[in-house]
VOGU-3710 file (C-alpha; in Angstrom, 3 decimals, decimal comma):
1> meneetvtek> -35,082/-20,926/41,934  -33,750/-24,239/43,175  -31,729/-22,505/45,898  -34,812/-20,586/47,082  -36,800/-23,819/47,367  -33,981/-25,431/49,349  -33,900/-22,509/51,790  -37,698/-22,618/52,166  -37,555/-26,346/52,890  -34,896/-25,811/55,558
11> knygkrgfky> -37,016/-23,152/57,286  -40,093/-25,378/57,453  -38,887/-28,615/59,005  -41,791/-28,702/61,453  -44,589/-28,202/58,883  -45,222/-31,774/57,836  -48,979/-31,979/57,510  -51,955/-33,286/59,460  -50,544/-36,765/60,118  -47,430/-35,313/61,705
21> gvyrffkrtf> -49,570/-32,985/63,823  -51,565/-35,947/65,155  -48,292/-37,753/65,914  -47,002/-34,753/67,888  -50,287/-34,425/69,829  -50,286/-38,044/70,973  -46,555/-37,957/71,647  -47,023/-35,000/73,998  -49,972/-36,735/75,663  -47,818/-39,826/76,178
31> diitsgmfil> -45,043/-37,667/77,648  -47,361/-36,009/80,185  -49,060/-39,219/81,309  -45,921/-41,357/81,577  -43,786/-38,681/83,267  -46,547/-37,797/85,731  -47,130/-41,428/86,668  -43,395/-42,080/86,969  -42,870/-39,158/89,347  -45,750/-40,298/91,567
41> lfcwlyliia> -44,698/-43,951/91,616  -40,968/-43,422/92,119  -40,778/-40,342/94,358  -39,201/-42,647/96,975  -36,402/-43,547/94,569  -35,625/-39,882/93,915  -35,315/-39,353/97,662  -32,963/-42,330/98,160  -30,667/-41,317/95,281  -30,644/-37,699/96,482
51> livkcgdggk> -29,510/-38,809/99,950  -26,789/-41,062/98,507  -25,421/-38,286/96,284  -25,478/-35,766/99,143  -23,762/-38,127/101,571  -21,121/-39,011/98,971  -19,151/-35,760/99,191  -21,543/-33,193/100,650  -21,970/-31,414/97,330  -25,121/-30,402/95,496
61> vfyfhprvgk> -27,622/-33,130/94,671  -28,671/-31,807/91,275  -26,759/-30,394/88,353  -28,507/-28,101/85,877  -26,911/-27,850/82,468  -28,013/-25,352/79,774  -28,898/-27,104/76,523  -30,541/-26,167/73,244  -34,184/-27,187/73,012  -36,642/-27,174/70,156
71> ngkvikipkf> -36,244/-24,284/67,708  -33,093/-23,120/69,493  -34,718/-22,342/72,856  -32,305/-22,499/75,811  -33,448/-25,058/78,398  -31,868/-26,317/81,621  -31,694/-30,079/82,015  -31,563/-31,416/85,616  -29,565/-34,510/86,513  -28,403/-36,125/89,697
81> rsmkknadkl> -24,847/-34,869/90,082  -22,407/-37,585/89,079  -19,200/-35,534/88,974  -16,862/-34,136/91,576  -16,992/-30,524/92,672  -15,466/-28,041/90,189  -15,760/-30,616/87,374  -16,238/-27,752/84,920  -12,592/-26,695/85,415  -11,404/-28,973/82,631
91> eemltpeqle> -7,793/-27,805/82,427  -7,255/-28,564/86,125  -8,909/-31,993/86,219  -8,026/-33,533/82,846  -4,803/-34,614/81,188  -3,979/-33,043/77,788  -5,080/-36,284/76,089  -8,398/-36,343/77,948  -8,979/-32,665/77,189  -8,382/-33,343/73,501
101> qykreykidn> -10,885/-36,217/73,535  -13,450/-34,021/75,280  -13,100/-31,355/72,599  -13,631/-34,030/69,919  -16,510/-35,995/71,423  -17,755/-33,958/74,428  -17,248/-37,215/76,357  -14,229/-38,870/77,976  -13,386/-42,545/78,442  -12,935/-43,315/82,159
111> dpritkvgrf> -13,640/-39,696/83,055  -11,664/-38,917/86,278  -14,216/-36,267/87,266  -16,927/-38,861/87,909  -17,497/-39,908/91,533  -17,849/-43,549/92,595  -21,560/-43,072/93,145  -21,782/-41,155/89,891  -20,219/-43,993/87,927  -22,954/-46,343/89,103
121> lrktsldelp> -25,662/-43,769/88,385  -24,359/-43,268/84,851  -23,950/-46,966/84,160  -27,592/-47,537/85,106  -28,778/-44,183/83,659  -30,227/-43,305/87,086  -28,459/-39,936/86,937  -30,994/-38,918/84,292  -34,107/-39,577/86,395  -34,621/-35,828/87,077
131> nifsifigdi> -35,047/-35,448/83,300  -38,576/-36,739/83,905  -39,521/-33,334/85,315  -38,303/-31,695/82,092  -40,543/-34,068/80,143  -43,552/-33,198/82,289  -43,173/-29,431/81,742  -42,526/-29,916/78,024  -38,869/-28,913/77,634  -37,940/-32,348/76,307
141> svigprplmr> -39,678/-35,560/75,286  -39,183/-39,219/76,156  -37,960/-39,840/72,604  -35,872/-37,396/70,583  -32,322/-36,350/69,680  -29,972/-35,798/72,597  -30,189/-32,191/73,938  -26,856/-30,531/73,191  -24,797/-27,605/74,393  -24,857/-24,623/72,037
151> eeleekyged> -21,213/-24,919/71,014  -21,563/-28,676/70,546  -24,597/-28,211/68,304  -22,964/-25,588/66,108  -19,584/-27,323/65,864  -20,785/-30,852/65,199  -23,864/-30,192/63,054  -22,993/-26,984/61,203  -25,666/-26,185/58,619  -27,753/-29,124/59,901
161> aeklvsvkpg> -28,033/-27,600/63,397  -31,360/-25,932/62,614  -32,696/-29,207/61,269  -31,697/-31,115/64,421  -33,500/-28,693/66,748  -36,642/-28,642/64,594  -37,857/-31,511/66,796  -37,995/-31,638/70,585  -34,932/-33,295/72,163  -35,422/-36,384/74,310
171> itgwwsangr> -33,983/-38,606/77,005  -33,341/-41,333/74,466  -33,304/-41,428/70,689  -32,124/-43,278/67,608  -28,467/-42,581/68,442  -28,876/-43,455/72,142  -30,606/-46,732/71,275  -27,966/-47,689/68,723  -24,705/-47,565/70,615  -24,668/-44,231/72,439
181> snvtyesger> -21,079/-43,769/73,684  -19,847/-46,386/71,213  -21,014/-44,287/68,233  -18,904/-41,151/67,955  -18,937/-37,673/66,461  -15,506/-38,289/64,942  -16,825/-41,112/62,757  -19,820/-39,001/61,743  -22,193/-41,827/62,678  -23,699/-40,022/65,654
191> qklelyyvdh> -24,750/-37,081/63,491  -26,221/-39,413/60,867  -28,284/-41,326/63,426  -29,681/-38,205/65,106  -30,588/-36,575/61,773  -32,098/-39,836/60,537  -34,569/-39,639/63,404  -35,554/-36,079/62,485  -36,422/-37,268/58,969  -38,214/-40,482/59,989
201> csfwmdtkil> -39,762/-39,928/63,438  -43,082/-41,721/63,835  -45,153/-43,782/66,301  -43,456/-46,960/65,091  -39,935/-45,562/65,309  -40,524/-44,124/68,801  -41,851/-47,476/69,997  -38,827/-49,266/68,566  -36,453/-46,797/70,253  -38,245/-47,175/73,584
211> fktiinvfkg> -37,917/-50,971/73,638  -34,303/-50,897/72,418  -33,448/-48,413/75,168  -35,017/-50,596/77,871  -32,995/-53,579/76,643  -29,787/-51,511/76,539  -30,311/-50,233/80,114  -30,615/-53,780/81,436  -27,560/-54,873/79,439  -25,561/-51,734/80,309
221> tgak> -24,864/-51,221/76,602  -23,248/-47,987/75,466  -23,599/-45,981/78,686  -20,443/-44,455/80,210
//
Protein backbone atom coordinates (compact mmCIF):
# COMPACT_ATOMS: atom_id res chain seq x y z
CA UNK A 1 0.00 0.00 0.00
CA UNK A 2 2.84 2.35 0.85
CA UNK A 3 4.46 1.75 -2.55
CA UNK A 4 1.18 2.53 -4.35
CA UNK A 5 0.86 5.83 -2.48
CA UNK A 6 4.45 6.73 -3.37
CA UNK A 7 3.80 6.06 -7.06
CA UNK A 8 0.58 8.11 -6.95
CA UNK A 9 2.44 11.00 -5.34
CA UNK A 10 5.12 10.90 -8.03
CA UNK A 11 2.49 11.03 -10.80
CA UNK A 12 0.76 14.08 -9.33
CA UNK A 13 3.52 16.61 -8.77
CA UNK A 14 1.51 19.39 -10.41
CA UNK A 15 -1.71 18.90 -8.39
CA UNK A 16 -0.97 21.06 -5.38
CA UNK A 17 -4.27 22.76 -4.65
CA UNK A 18 -5.92 26.13 -5.17
CA UNK A 19 -3.07 28.23 -3.76
CA UNK A 20 -0.60 26.68 -6.18
CA UNK A 21 -3.02 27.26 -9.06
CA UNK A 22 -3.25 30.97 -8.19
CA UNK A 23 0.56 31.11 -8.03
CA UNK A 24 0.85 29.56 -11.50
CA UNK A 25 -1.77 31.95 -12.95
CA UNK A 26 0.00 35.07 -11.72
CA UNK A 27 3.39 33.66 -12.65
CA UNK A 28 2.23 33.16 -16.24
CA UNK A 29 0.72 36.66 -16.28
CA UNK A 30 4.03 38.07 -15.06
CA UNK A 31 5.87 36.12 -17.77
CA UNK A 32 3.67 37.48 -20.57
CA UNK A 33 3.77 41.10 -19.41
CA UNK A 34 7.49 41.26 -18.65
CA UNK A 35 8.60 39.38 -21.78
CA UNK A 36 6.32 41.44 -24.02
CA UNK A 37 7.54 44.72 -22.57
CA UNK A 38 11.17 43.61 -22.77
CA UNK A 39 10.90 42.69 -26.45
CA UNK A 40 9.31 46.05 -27.29
CA UNK A 41 11.80 48.10 -25.26
CA UNK A 42 14.96 46.29 -26.32
CA UNK A 43 14.30 45.34 -29.95
CA UNK A 44 17.22 47.66 -30.83
CA UNK A 45 19.56 45.63 -28.63
CA UNK A 46 18.56 42.39 -30.34
CA UNK A 47 19.40 43.98 -33.69
CA UNK A 48 22.84 45.21 -32.54
CA UNK A 49 23.82 41.83 -31.04
CA UNK A 50 22.56 40.02 -34.15
CA UNK A 51 24.77 42.19 -36.37
CA UNK A 52 27.81 41.67 -34.13
CA UNK A 53 27.37 37.88 -34.12
CA UNK A 54 26.86 37.78 -37.90
CA UNK A 55 29.89 39.97 -38.60
CA UNK A 56 32.04 37.89 -36.24
CA UNK A 57 32.44 34.87 -38.52
CA UNK A 58 29.56 35.04 -40.99
CA UNK A 59 27.73 32.15 -39.34
CA UNK A 60 24.13 31.89 -38.19
CA UNK A 61 22.91 34.46 -35.68
CA UNK A 62 20.71 32.14 -33.65
CA UNK A 63 21.17 28.64 -32.32
CA UNK A 64 18.14 26.50 -31.54
CA UNK A 65 18.72 23.67 -29.10
CA UNK A 66 16.12 20.96 -28.32
CA UNK A 67 15.39 20.75 -24.60
CA UNK A 68 12.85 19.03 -22.38
CA UNK A 69 10.03 21.29 -21.26
CA UNK A 70 7.25 20.83 -18.75
CA UNK A 71 5.86 17.29 -18.54
CA UNK A 72 8.52 16.03 -20.95
CA UNK A 73 7.47 18.13 -23.95
CA UNK A 74 10.29 18.78 -26.45
CA UNK A 75 10.92 22.51 -26.90
CA UNK A 76 13.52 24.45 -28.88
CA UNK A 77 15.35 27.17 -26.98
CA UNK A 78 16.79 30.04 -29.08
CA UNK A 79 20.05 31.74 -28.15
CA UNK A 80 22.44 34.09 -29.85
CA UNK A 81 25.12 31.80 -31.23
CA UNK A 82 28.20 31.96 -29.04
CA UNK A 83 30.14 29.01 -30.47
CA UNK A 84 32.16 28.43 -33.59
CA UNK A 85 30.75 26.62 -36.60
CA UNK A 86 30.52 22.82 -36.22
CA UNK A 87 30.75 23.14 -32.42
CA UNK A 88 28.60 20.03 -32.10
CA UNK A 89 31.47 17.89 -33.46
CA UNK A 90 32.89 17.34 -29.99
CA UNK A 91 35.53 14.75 -30.85
CA UNK A 92 37.11 17.09 -33.41
CA UNK A 93 37.12 20.26 -31.30
CA UNK A 94 37.84 19.02 -27.77
CA UNK A 95 40.78 17.33 -26.10
CA UNK A 96 40.13 13.97 -24.38
CA UNK A 97 40.17 15.75 -21.00
CA UNK A 98 37.66 18.37 -22.15
CA UNK A 99 35.43 15.69 -23.67
CA UNK A 100 35.46 13.82 -20.37
CA UNK A 101 34.48 16.97 -18.47
CA UNK A 102 31.66 17.63 -20.93
CA UNK A 103 30.28 14.14 -20.39
CA UNK A 104 30.37 14.72 -16.61
CA UNK A 105 28.99 18.24 -16.39
CA UNK A 106 27.66 19.11 -19.89
CA UNK A 107 29.90 22.19 -19.55
CA UNK A 108 33.60 22.83 -20.14
CA UNK A 109 36.00 25.22 -18.42
CA UNK A 110 37.51 27.62 -20.98
CA UNK A 111 35.54 25.97 -23.78
CA UNK A 112 37.64 26.32 -27.00
CA UNK A 113 34.48 26.24 -29.12
CA UNK A 114 33.32 29.64 -27.85
CA UNK A 115 34.03 32.65 -30.08
CA UNK A 116 35.49 35.91 -28.75
CA UNK A 117 32.13 37.61 -29.13
CA UNK A 118 30.44 34.58 -27.64
CA UNK A 119 32.60 34.70 -24.53
CA UNK A 120 31.43 38.24 -23.83
CA UNK A 121 27.81 37.33 -24.53
CA UNK A 122 27.99 34.40 -22.12
CA UNK A 123 29.77 36.36 -19.41
CA UNK A 124 27.00 38.97 -19.50
CA UNK A 125 24.23 36.41 -20.21
CA UNK A 126 23.31 38.40 -23.34
CA UNK A 127 23.41 35.19 -25.38
CA UNK A 128 20.19 34.18 -23.63
CA UNK A 129 18.17 37.26 -24.64
CA UNK A 130 16.28 35.31 -27.36
CA UNK A 131 14.94 33.13 -24.52
CA UNK A 132 12.51 35.99 -23.92
CA UNK A 133 10.53 34.88 -26.98
CA UNK A 134 10.23 31.39 -25.48
CA UNK A 135 8.84 32.96 -22.31
CA UNK A 136 6.28 34.96 -24.27
CA UNK A 137 4.91 31.90 -26.09
CA UNK A 138 4.89 29.85 -22.89
CA UNK A 139 7.61 27.24 -23.51
CA UNK A 140 9.60 28.42 -20.50
CA UNK A 141 9.21 30.86 -17.62
CA UNK A 142 11.38 33.63 -16.19
CA UNK A 143 11.96 31.50 -13.09
CA UNK A 144 12.34 27.72 -13.11
CA UNK A 145 14.84 24.85 -13.34
CA UNK A 146 17.29 25.01 -16.21
CA UNK A 147 15.86 23.39 -19.40
CA UNK A 148 17.93 20.29 -20.09
CA UNK A 149 18.77 18.00 -22.98
CA UNK A 150 16.95 14.66 -22.85
CA UNK A 151 20.07 12.60 -22.19
CA UNK A 152 21.25 15.08 -19.56
CA UNK A 153 17.91 14.91 -17.76
CA UNK A 154 17.77 11.12 -17.71
CA UNK A 155 21.43 10.61 -16.79
CA UNK A 156 21.72 13.21 -14.06
CA UNK A 157 18.28 12.99 -12.45
CA UNK A 158 17.30 9.34 -12.95
CA UNK A 159 14.06 8.59 -11.11
CA UNK A 160 13.73 12.29 -10.20
CA UNK A 161 13.58 13.33 -13.88
CA UNK A 162 9.78 13.30 -13.93
CA UNK A 163 9.70 15.41 -10.80
CA UNK A 164 12.06 18.02 -12.28
CA UNK A 165 9.94 18.50 -15.41
CA UNK A 166 6.69 18.72 -13.43
CA UNK A 167 7.30 22.48 -13.38
CA UNK A 168 8.04 24.76 -16.33
CA UNK A 169 11.77 25.35 -16.89
CA UNK A 170 13.10 28.91 -16.74
CA UNK A 171 15.88 31.27 -17.71
CA UNK A 172 17.06 31.42 -14.12
CA UNK A 173 16.33 29.35 -11.05
CA UNK A 174 17.50 28.35 -7.59
CA UNK A 175 20.60 26.64 -9.01
CA UNK A 176 21.40 29.50 -11.41
CA UNK A 177 21.08 32.07 -8.62
CA UNK A 178 23.27 30.07 -6.25
CA UNK A 179 26.49 29.53 -8.14
CA UNK A 180 25.50 28.25 -11.58
CA UNK A 181 28.73 26.96 -13.18
CA UNK A 182 30.40 26.80 -9.76
CA UNK A 183 27.85 24.23 -8.51
CA UNK A 184 28.32 20.95 -10.34
CA UNK A 185 26.51 17.74 -11.20
CA UNK A 186 29.47 15.72 -9.93
CA UNK A 187 29.04 17.04 -6.39
CA UNK A 188 25.29 16.42 -6.56
CA UNK A 189 24.59 19.98 -5.41
CA UNK A 190 23.13 21.11 -8.73
CA UNK A 191 20.50 18.37 -8.64
CA UNK A 192 19.64 19.18 -5.02
CA UNK A 193 19.17 22.88 -5.75
CA UNK A 194 16.98 22.33 -8.82
CA UNK A 195 14.78 19.77 -7.03
CA UNK A 196 14.57 22.01 -3.97
CA UNK A 197 12.92 24.63 -6.16
CA UNK A 198 10.35 22.13 -7.44
CA UNK A 199 9.34 21.38 -3.84
CA UNK A 200 9.34 24.99 -2.59
CA UNK A 201 8.47 27.26 -5.54
CA UNK A 202 6.39 30.25 -4.49
CA UNK A 203 5.96 34.01 -5.05
CA UNK A 204 8.54 34.72 -2.36
CA UNK A 205 11.10 32.25 -3.68
CA UNK A 206 10.71 33.49 -7.28
CA UNK A 207 11.21 37.08 -6.13
CA UNK A 208 14.33 36.10 -4.20
CA UNK A 209 15.74 34.25 -7.23
CA UNK A 210 15.02 37.21 -9.51
CA UNK A 211 16.93 39.69 -7.33
CA UNK A 212 19.82 37.28 -6.73
CA UNK A 213 20.11 36.72 -10.48
CA UNK A 214 20.22 40.46 -11.21
CA UNK A 215 23.01 40.88 -8.65
CA UNK A 216 24.94 37.91 -10.08
CA UNK A 217 24.69 39.28 -13.65
CA UNK A 218 26.20 42.60 -12.58
CA UNK A 219 28.93 40.81 -10.62
CA UNK A 220 29.55 38.22 -13.36
CA UNK A 221 29.16 35.47 -10.76
CA UNK A 222 28.98 31.86 -11.91
CA UNK A 223 28.50 32.45 -15.64
CA UNK A 224 30.96 30.80 -18.06
